[in-house]
N, CA, C and O atoms as a GROMACS GRO file, in nm:
protein
  344
    1MET      N    1   2.576  -7.759   8.338
    1MET     CA    2   2.618  -7.622   8.319
    1MET      C    3   2.758  -7.620   8.257
    1MET      O    4   2.846  -7.695   8.297
    2ARG      N    5   2.776  -7.533   8.158
    2ARG     CA    6   2.903  -7.528   8.088
    2ARG      C    7   3.002  -7.440   8.164
    2ARG      O    8   2.964  -7.346   8.234
    3SER      N    9   3.127  -7.473   8.149
    3SER     CA   10   3.231  -7.398   8.218
    3SER      C   11   3.258  -7.267   8.145
    3SER      O   12   3.217  -7.247   8.031
    4PHE      N   13   3.329  -7.179   8.213
    4PHE     CA   14   3.365  -7.052   8.154
    4PHE      C   15   3.449  -7.073   8.029
    4PHE      O   16   3.431  -7.002   7.930
    5GLY      N   17   3.538  -7.168   8.033
    5GLY     CA   18   3.624  -7.197   7.918
    5GLY      C   19   3.544  -7.239   7.796
    5GLY      O   20   3.573  -7.197   7.684
    6GLN      N   21   3.440  -7.323   7.818
    6GLN     CA   22   3.355  -7.365   7.706
    6GLN      C   23   3.278  -7.247   7.649
    6GLN      O   24   3.271  -7.229   7.528
    7LEU      N   25   3.219  -7.167   7.738
    7LEU     CA   26   3.144  -7.049   7.694
    7LEU      C   27   3.234  -6.952   7.619
    7LEU      O   28   3.194  -6.895   7.517
    8ASN      N   29   3.355  -6.933   7.669
    8ASN     CA   30   3.449  -6.843   7.605
    8ASN      C   31   3.487  -6.896   7.466
    8ASN      O   32   3.494  -6.819   7.371
    9SER      N   33   3.510  -7.025   7.455
    9SER     CA   34   3.543  -7.086   7.325
    9SER      C   35   3.429  -7.069   7.226
    9SER      O   36   3.450  -7.039   7.109
   10GLU      N   37   3.306  -7.090   7.274
   10GLU     CA   38   3.190  -7.073   7.188
   10GLU      C   39   3.176  -6.929   7.141
   10GLU      O   40   3.145  -6.903   7.025
   11GLN      N   41   3.200  -6.836   7.231
   11GLN     CA   42   3.192  -6.694   7.195
   11GLN      C   43   3.298  -6.659   7.091
   11GLN      O   44   3.270  -6.588   6.995
   12ILE      N   45   3.418  -6.709   7.111
   12ILE     CA   46   3.526  -6.683   7.016
   12ILE      C   47   3.490  -6.742   6.880
   12ILE      O   48   3.516  -6.679   6.777
   13GLN      N   49   3.431  -6.861   6.879
   13GLN     CA   50   3.392  -6.924   6.753
   13GLN      C   51   3.284  -6.843   6.683
   13GLN      O   52   3.290  -6.824   6.561
   14ARG      N   53   3.184  -6.794   6.759
   14ARG     CA   54   3.078  -6.711   6.700
   14ARG      C   55   3.135  -6.584   6.640
   14ARG      O   56   3.098  -6.544   6.530
   15GLU      N   57   3.225  -6.519   6.713
   15GLU     CA   58   3.286  -6.397   6.661
   15GLU      C   59   3.369  -6.425   6.536
   15GLU      O   60   3.370  -6.345   6.443
   16SER      N   61   3.438  -6.538   6.535
   16SER     CA   62   3.517  -6.577   6.419
   16SER      C   63   3.427  -6.602   6.298
   16SER      O   64   3.460  -6.562   6.187
   17ASP      N   65   3.314  -6.669   6.321
   17ASP     CA   66   3.219  -6.695   6.212
   17ASP      C   67   3.164  -6.565   6.155
   17ASP      O   68   3.155  -6.550   6.033
   18ILE      N   69   3.128  -6.472   6.242
   18ILE     CA   70   3.075  -6.342   6.196
   18ILE      C   71   3.181  -6.267   6.117
   18ILE      O   72   3.152  -6.210   6.012
   19LEU      N   73   3.303  -6.266   6.168
   19LEU     CA   74   3.412  -6.197   6.099
   19LEU      C   75   3.437  -6.259   5.962
   19LEU      O   76   3.460  -6.188   5.864
   20SER      N   77   3.433  -6.393   5.955
   20SER     CA   78   3.454  -6.461   5.827
   20SER      C   79   3.346  -6.425   5.727
   20SER      O   80   3.374  -6.401   5.609
   21SER      N   81   3.222  -6.421   5.774
   21SER     CA   82   3.113  -6.388   5.682
   21SER      C   83   3.122  -6.243   5.635
   21SER      O   84   3.090  -6.212   5.521
   22LEU      N   85   3.166  -6.155   5.723
   22LEU     CA   86   3.181  -6.014   5.684
   22LEU      C   87   3.296  -5.994   5.587
   22LEU      O   88   3.292  -5.904   5.502
   23MET      N   89   3.397  -6.077   5.599
   23MET     CA   90   3.515  -6.059   5.515
   23MET      C   91   3.495  -6.114   5.375
   23MET      O   92   3.581  -6.095   5.288
   24GLU      N   93   3.383  -6.181   5.351
   24GLU     CA   94   3.356  -6.224   5.216
   24GLU      C   95   3.345  -6.099   5.129
   24GLU      O   96   3.286  -5.999   5.172
   25GLY      N   97   3.400  -6.103   5.010
   25GLY     CA   98   3.411  -5.985   4.924
   25GLY      C   99   3.283  -5.907   4.910
   25GLY      O  100   3.283  -5.786   4.932
   26ASN      N  101   3.174  -5.970   4.875
   26ASN     CA  102   3.048  -5.902   4.847
   26ASN      C  103   2.993  -5.836   4.973
   26ASN      O  104   2.947  -5.722   4.968
   27LYS      N  105   2.997  -5.906   5.083
   27LYS     CA  106   2.941  -5.851   5.207
   27LYS      C  107   3.026  -5.735   5.258
   27LYS      O  108   2.973  -5.636   5.309
   28LEU      N  109   3.156  -5.748   5.244
   28LEU     CA  110   3.244  -5.641   5.288
   28LEU      C  111   3.223  -5.517   5.201
   28LEU      O  112   3.224  -5.404   5.251
   29GLU      N  113   3.204  -5.538   5.072
   29GLU     CA  114   3.177  -5.426   4.981
   29GLU      C  115   3.044  -5.360   5.015
   29GLU      O  116   3.033  -5.238   5.014
   30LYS      N  117   2.943  -5.442   5.045
   30LYS     CA  118   2.813  -5.387   5.083
   30LYS      C  119   2.824  -5.306   5.211
   30LYS      O  120   2.763  -5.200   5.224
   31LEU      N  121   2.902  -5.357   5.304
   31LEU     CA  122   2.922  -5.285   5.430
   31LEU      C  123   2.992  -5.152   5.405
   31LEU      O  124   2.954  -5.050   5.464
   32ALA      N  125   3.093  -5.151   5.321
   32ALA     CA  126   3.164  -5.028   5.289
   32ALA      C  127   3.071  -4.928   5.220
   32ALA      O  128   3.074  -4.809   5.250
   33ASN      N  129   2.989  -4.978   5.128
   33ASN     CA  130   2.892  -4.890   5.060
   33ASN      C  131   2.790  -4.834   5.159
   33ASN      O  132   2.753  -4.717   5.153
   34PHE      N  133   2.745  -4.920   5.249
   34PHE     CA  134   2.649  -4.876   5.350
   34PHE      C  135   2.709  -4.766   5.437
   34PHE      O  136   2.644  -4.665   5.465
   35GLU      N  137   2.834  -4.786   5.479
   35GLU     CA  138   2.901  -4.685   5.562
   35GLU      C  139   2.917  -4.553   5.487
   35GLU      O  140   2.899  -4.446   5.544
   36ALA      N  141   2.952  -4.562   5.359
   36ALA     CA  142   2.968  -4.441   5.279
   36ALA      C  143   2.834  -4.369   5.263
   36ALA      O  144   2.826  -4.247   5.273
   37GLU      N  145   2.728  -4.447   5.238
   37GLU     CA  146   2.595  -4.388   5.223
   37GLU      C  147   2.550  -4.325   5.355
   37GLU      O  148   2.490  -4.217   5.356
   38LEU      N  149   2.577  -4.393   5.464
   38LEU     CA  150   2.541  -4.342   5.595
   38LEU      C  151   2.614  -4.212   5.625
   38LEU      O  152   2.556  -4.118   5.680
   39SER      N  153   2.741  -4.206   5.588
   39SER     CA  154   2.819  -4.084   5.609
   39SER      C  155   2.764  -3.969   5.524
   39SER      O  156   2.756  -3.856   5.570
   40GLY      N  157   2.726  -4.001   5.400
   40GLY     CA  158   2.666  -3.898   5.315
   40GLY      C  159   2.536  -3.846   5.370
   40GLY      O  160   2.510  -3.726   5.369
   41ARG      N  161   2.453  -3.937   5.418
   41ARG     CA  162   2.325  -3.895   5.478
   41ARG      C  163   2.348  -3.810   5.601
   41ARG      O  164   2.279  -3.710   5.622
   42ARG      N  165   2.446  -3.849   5.682
   42ARG     CA  166   2.476  -3.772   5.803
   42ARG      C  167   2.518  -3.630   5.765
   42ARG      O  168   2.473  -3.533   5.827
   43SER      N  169   2.603  -3.617   5.665
   43SER     CA  170   2.648  -3.485   5.621
   43SER      C  171   2.530  -3.403   5.568
   43SER      O  172   2.520  -3.283   5.595
   44GLU      N  173   2.443  -3.467   5.494
   44GLU     CA  174   2.326  -3.398   5.439
   44GLU      C  175   2.234  -3.349   5.550
   44GLU      O  176   2.186  -3.236   5.547
   45ILE      N  177   2.209  -3.434   5.648
   45ILE     CA  178   2.123  -3.396   5.760
   45ILE      C  179   2.187  -3.284   5.841
   45ILE      O  180   2.120  -3.189   5.881
   46LEU      N  181   2.316  -3.295   5.864
   46LEU     CA  182   2.387  -3.190   5.938
   46LEU      C  183   2.378  -3.057   5.864
   46LEU      O  184   2.355  -2.953   5.927
   47PHE      N  185   2.394  -3.059   5.732
   47PHE     CA  186   2.383  -2.937   5.653
   47PHE      C  187   2.243  -2.877   5.666
   47PHE      O  188   2.228  -2.756   5.683
   48LYS      N  189   2.140  -2.962   5.659
   48LYS     CA  190   2.002  -2.913   5.671
   48LYS      C  191   1.977  -2.853   5.810
   48LYS      O  192   1.910  -2.751   5.822
   49VAL      N  193   2.030  -2.918   5.913
   49VAL     CA  194   2.011  -2.866   6.049
   49VAL      C  195   2.078  -2.730   6.063
   49VAL      O  196   2.019  -2.637   6.118
   50VAL      N  197   2.200  -2.718   6.014
   50VAL     CA  198   2.272  -2.590   6.024
   50VAL      C  199   2.199  -2.482   5.945
   50VAL      O  200   2.187  -2.368   5.992
   51THR      N  201   2.150  -2.517   5.826
   51THR     CA  202   2.076  -2.420   5.745
   51THR      C  203   1.948  -2.376   5.816
   51THR      O  204   1.916  -2.258   5.819
   52ASP      N  205   1.876  -2.472   5.874
   52ASP     CA  206   1.755  -2.438   5.949
   52ASP      C  207   1.787  -2.350   6.070
   52ASP      O  208   1.711  -2.258   6.101
   53MET      N  209   1.897  -2.378   6.137
   53MET     CA  210   1.936  -2.295   6.252
   53MET      C  211   1.964  -2.152   6.206
   53MET      O  212   1.917  -2.056   6.269
   54GLU      N  213   2.038  -2.137   6.097
   54GLU     CA  214   2.069  -2.003   6.047
   54GLU      C  215   1.943  -1.929   6.004
   54GLU      O  216   1.927  -1.810   6.031
   55ASP      N  217   1.852  -2.000   5.936
   55ASP     CA  218   1.726  -1.939   5.894
   55ASP      C  219   1.643  -1.895   6.015
   55ASP      O  220   1.583  -1.788   6.015
   56THR      N  221   1.641  -1.979   6.117
   56THR     CA  222   1.564  -1.947   6.237
   56THR      C  223   1.624  -1.827   6.309
   56THR      O  224   1.550  -1.741   6.357
   57GLU      N  225   1.756  -1.822   6.318
   57GLU     CA  226   1.821  -1.707   6.380
   57GLU      C  227   1.791  -1.578   6.304
   57GLU      O  228   1.765  -1.475   6.364
   58SER      N  229   1.796  -1.585   6.172
   58SER     CA  230   1.765  -1.467   6.091
   58SER      C  231   1.621  -1.422   6.111
   58SER      O  232   1.594  -1.303   6.125
   59ALA      N  233   1.530  -1.517   6.113
   59ALA     CA  234   1.389  -1.484   6.134
   59ALA      C  235   1.368  -1.422   6.272
   59ALA      O  236   1.292  -1.328   6.287
   60LEU      N  237   1.437  -1.477   6.371
   60LEU     CA  238   1.425  -1.423   6.507
   60LEU      C  239   1.476  -1.279   6.513
   60LEU      O  240   1.415  -1.195   6.579
   61ILE      N  241   1.585  -1.250   6.446
   61ILE     CA  242   1.639  -1.113   6.444
   61ILE      C  243   1.539  -1.020   6.375
   61ILE      O  244   1.515  -0.909   6.423
   62GLU      N  245   1.482  -1.065   6.264
   62GLU     CA  246   1.382  -0.983   6.194
   62GLU      C  247   1.260  -0.958   6.282
   62GLU      O  248   1.207  -0.847   6.284
   63ILE      N  249   1.217  -1.059   6.354
   63ILE     CA  250   1.100  -1.043   6.442
   63ILE      C  251   1.132  -0.945   6.554
   63ILE      O  252   1.048  -0.861   6.589
   64GLU      N  253   1.251  -0.955   6.611
   64GLU     CA  254   1.288  -0.862   6.718
   64GLU      C  255   1.291  -0.718   6.666
   64GLU      O  256   1.249  -0.626   6.735
   65GLN      N  257   1.341  -0.701   6.545
   65GLN     CA  258   1.343  -0.567   6.486
   65GLN      C  259   1.200  -0.517   6.462
   65GLN      O  260   1.170  -0.400   6.484
   66LEU      N  261   1.114  -0.605   6.416
   66LEU     CA  262   0.973  -0.568   6.393
   66LEU      C  263   0.906  -0.529   6.525
   66LEU      O  264   0.831  -0.432   6.530
   67VAL      N  265   0.933  -0.604   6.631
   67VAL     CA  266   0.876  -0.572   6.762
   67VAL      C  267   0.920  -0.432   6.805
   67VAL      O  268   0.839  -0.355   6.856
   68GLN      N  269   1.047  -0.401   6.785
   68GLN     CA  270   1.097  -0.268   6.823
   68GLN      C  271   1.029  -0.158   6.742
   68GLN      O  272   0.993  -0.053   6.797
   69ARG      N  273   1.012  -0.181   6.612
   69ARG     CA  274   0.944  -0.081   6.529
   69ARG      C  275   0.798  -0.064   6.572
   69ARG      O  276   0.747   0.048   6.576
   70LEU      N  277   0.733  -0.175   6.604
   70LEU     CA  278   0.593  -0.168   6.647
   70LEU      C  279   0.580  -0.095   6.782
   70LEU      O  280   0.487  -0.017   6.802
   71LYS      N  281   0.673  -0.120   6.872
   71LYS     CA  282   0.671  -0.050   7.001
   71LYS      C  283   0.690   0.100   6.981
   71LYS      O  284   0.623   0.181   7.044
   72LYS      N  285   0.781   0.136   6.891
   72LYS     CA  286   0.804   0.277   6.862
   72LYS      C  287   0.680   0.340   6.801
   72LYS      O  288   0.642   0.451   6.837
   73HIS      N  289   0.617   0.269   6.709
   73HIS     CA  290   0.495   0.320   6.646
   73HIS      C  291   0.382   0.334   6.749
   73HIS      O  292   0.307   0.431   6.746
   74LEU      N  293   0.372   0.238   6.839
   74LEU     CA  294   0.270   0.245   6.944
   74LEU      C  295   0.293   0.366   7.034
   74LEU      O  296   0.198   0.434   7.072
   75GLU      N  297   0.416   0.393   7.068
   75GLU     CA  298   0.447   0.510   7.150
   75GLU      C  299   0.410   0.638   7.076
   75GLU      O  300   0.358   0.733   7.137
   76GLN      N  301   0.437   0.642   6.947
   76GLN     CA  302   0.399   0.760   6.868
   76GLN      C  303   0.248   0.778   6.867
   76GLN      O  304   0.198   0.890   6.876
   77LEU      N  305   0.175   0.669   6.855
   77LEU     CA  306   0.028   0.677   6.856
   77LEU      C  307  -0.024   0.723   6.993
   77LEU      O  308  -0.118   0.801   7.000
   78LYS      N  309   0.038   0.675   7.098
   78LYS     CA  310  -0.001   0.718   7.233
   78LYS      C  311   0.025   0.867   7.252
   78LYS      O  312  -0.057   0.939   7.308
   79ASP      N  313   0.141   0.912   7.203
   79ASP     CA  314   0.172   1.055   7.212
   79ASP      C  315   0.070   1.138   7.134
   79ASP      O  316   0.023   1.242   7.180
   80LEU      N  317   0.036   1.090   7.016
   80LEU     CA  318  -0.063   1.159   6.934
   80LEU      C  319  -0.199   1.161   7.004
   80LEU      O  320  -0.269   1.262   7.001
   81GLN      N  321  -0.236   1.052   7.067
   81GLN     CA  322  -0.362   1.044   7.139
   81GLN      C  323  -0.363   1.145   7.255
   81GLN      O  324  -0.464   1.212   7.279
   82ARG      N  325  -0.251   1.156   7.326
   82ARG     CA  326  -0.245   1.252   7.437
   82ARG      C  327  -0.260   1.395   7.387
   82ARG      O  328  -0.331   1.476   7.447
   83VAL      N  329  -0.195   1.424   7.278
   83VAL     CA  330  -0.203   1.560   7.222
   83VAL      C  331  -0.346   1.590   7.177
   83VAL      O  332  -0.398   1.699   7.203
   84LEU      N  333  -0.408   1.497   7.112
   84LEU     CA  334  -0.544   1.519   7.060
   84LEU      C  335  -0.649   1.517   7.169
   84LEU      O  336  -0.758   1.572   7.152
   85SER      N  337  -0.617   1.453   7.281
   85SER     CA  338  -0.717   1.444   7.390
   85SER      C  339  -0.720   1.571   7.475
   85SER      O  340  -0.813   1.588   7.554
   86LYS      N  341  -0.624   1.660   7.463
   86LYS     CA  342  -0.619   1.781   7.545
   86LYS      C  343  -0.718   1.882   7.501
   86LYS      O  344  -0.727   1.990   7.560
   0.00000   0.00000   0.00000
């Protein structure tokens, strides 16, 4: 069984190797491009979500207004039915 010191040294070496490979020009550039693309996609998705939310809220308001108009029309029809039934 390896000691904590050996395991810690191995972990530090692995992290150093990963950092070295990332710091190579091409890989670092690819990482930067990936991050920029990811940020752009995030902004695009956020914009679409906000737009969908606003559209849904507008549709809900229109539906509520339609329900009120239909209720009013139904009451008028009921009143007319009462008058004609007498």
